[in-house]
N, C-alpha and C positions, 0 to 999 in steps of 0.2 A: 870411451865408456865408462870406465871405472870413475873418472872425475864427473861424469855427468850421473852417475847413479847418487853420489856423494853430495852433491847440489841438489838432488831432490830430495834427499834425507834431510837435507838443512833446512830447505824449504818448511817441509811437513813438520820438523820440531818449532820452526818459527811458526807455524799456524798453529801448534796444539798449545804453544806459549801464550801466543794471542787468544786463544781460544778460552783458556783459565781465565786470563785477566778481564774477559766481557762476561763469563759468568760468573766472577765473582761482584763486577758491579753492577750486573742484574739482581743477584740477591740482597747485596748491600743496600740497593735502592729501595728494595723493599722494607729495609732493617729503618731505613731512615724515615718511611711512611708510618710501620706501623708502629716502631718502638718510639719514634721521635729521636733518633739517636744521631745528636751531629756529627759525632767523630765517625761515623759509618759516612757521612757525608763526603767529609774530607777525604778520605781515604777514596770514594770512586772519583770524586774532582782532581785528584794528584794524579791517578793511573790514568785518566782520560787522555793525559799527553803522551804516556808509555803508549797507546793501543794507539793512538794516531801516527806516532812515530813509526810502529811496529807496520800498520798498516802502507805505507810508504815504502820501508824495507822490503816487505814479502810482494808489492807490486812489481817493484824493480826487480827484483829475482826472477819473479815467473816470468814477465815478457821479456827478462835478458835469455832465459834457457828454451823460450820460446821462437826467439829471432836468430840465435847462434846454433841453437843444437837440431832445428827441426824435428821435434819427435815424433813420432807414429805411434796409433792406437793406444793401447791403455795409458802411458805417456803424458800423451798430448790431450788425453782426457782429465788426466789428472790435473795437470797444468790449467786447462780451462776452468776444471771445479775449484782449481785452489784459489784465481783472480776471482771469481764470483764470491767464493764464500767469503774470503778476504775483506770484500766490501760489505756484505751483509756484516761482519762480526764489526766492524767498524760502526755502523749504523745502527748497531744495537749497543753498542757504548753509548753512542751519542742517545737514544733515548733513555738509557741509564741515567745518565748525566740530568737529561730533561724532567724525568722523575723524582730526582733530588731536588731540584730546584723547585717544582710545585711543592713536595714535602716542606721543605724550610719553610714556604709561605703560608702551609698549614700549621705547623709551630706556632705561628701567633694567633690562631682563630680556633674558637671552639671546635670539640671534635663532631663531625654533621654522622647521626647513625650508628656509629661503632664502624663507620666507611663503607657499609654497605657491602655490598659482595665483592668490592676491590681485593680484600686480603685471597678469597677463595680464586679469584680471576687469576691472582700474581702465582699463586703456587702451581696452577695449571700450567701458565706461561715458563714457570722454570723449568717445571717436568720436559714441557717440548724444549727448551733451548739444551738443556741436559742430554736428553735423550739424544736431538739433531747433531751435539757434538761426539756427544759417545758412539753415535751411527759412522760419523767420517771417520773415528779413529779406527774403530773396527772394521770398516768398509760392510756394515751389515744393513743390507738392505729390507729386512723383515722392520728391523728396529725402526729406522726409516721411514717405513710406511705408517707406524702409528702415531707417528709428529703428524703426518699428513691427516690422519682422520681426527686429530684434535684441534685441527684448525678451526672447524664450524662451533665444536663447544664453546671456543674462545669468542669469537663473533655475535654468540647468542647470548655470552656474559656478557658483554660489553653493551647489548644493545638493552638488557633488563636493570644496567647500572644505570644508563642514561636517561631510561623512561622514570624510574625513583629518583633522581636527582633532579630532574623537570618535575615531577610532584612535589618534592620538598621545596623547591624552589616555588612553585605554588602557594603551597600552604604557607611559608614562610620566609618573603624576601630577604630578609634578614641573613640568611644563610646563603644568599647567592654568589660570596664571592669563595666561600668553601666549595661550595657546589660544581663552580668553574672550574676550580682546581683539580677536584677530582676526577671531573670529563676529562679533561687533559692528562692526568694518572691512566686515567681507561683507556685512552686513545693510543696514548705512550705503549702500554703492556698489550694492544694489539698489535700495533707494528714492530713491535719484537718478538710476537709469535708469526706475522708475516714473514719474517727476515729467519725465526728456527725453519720455518716452512721451506723456505729456499735452498736452504741448506741441506733439509732430507732432500728436496729434489736434485741438488747436486749430486748427493750422494749414491741417489739411485741411476742417475748418468755415468758416475764414475766409473760405479758396480756393478752393472747391467748393461749400459750404453743405450737407455733409452730416458726420452723425454715425457714427463709426466706433469710438467706445468700446464697449469688449467684444469689439471683432472683427466688428461689423455693420456693414454700411454703410446708412445710411439716408438719403433726401431732407429736404430740408428740409418745413415742414409745409405744406401748398396755399394760399394765400392767398384769403381768400374774394372771390369776383368783385366787383371796383367797388372793392377797397381798392389803395393803391400797391404795386406791387411793392418 
């Protein structure tokens, strides 16, 4: 049992390390866009390899513990959540790379209407990412719920940005390449927010054993009488 607890702690530490890399990648990708900072772009691209490697290491460790230790109750929920969070973190890293690639393309073009509302959307998404990861570290269900509450605001901002970019293209077709790149940036920010929401949902499952996907709260399935909790 002692070794199992040590391996769980090692897994948690790996997830925390990966979380830090992903949070940094998201933050740096926005700097590439808003500050036109190529050095930050190189950091994001360089860290992507480490994030991908860590995803494999975490997945292998978690599935091995599930298979060999057959954990119950809280430990089982932790390992299940760890696998799902691991996947969300890797996808968030990919989205950060996508933003960087679009931002590098925008550096060669004139700025469109000081980036519309994208910097505002980016700050909201960064906050969701930070809160979802903090909620996981602290096992804080209430903090996780604040992430869920922010998801609709991000979707509304995305729609507003799309509408304004479409108007911009209609007014001046020459701005179409920049507007298309900015649409992809907004889309990737929205997807990062979705993954942050997934992590918040996993935290609620881990801490309280409830399923809040699709904004419904379901208690865990009842354990048949005589089986361990």
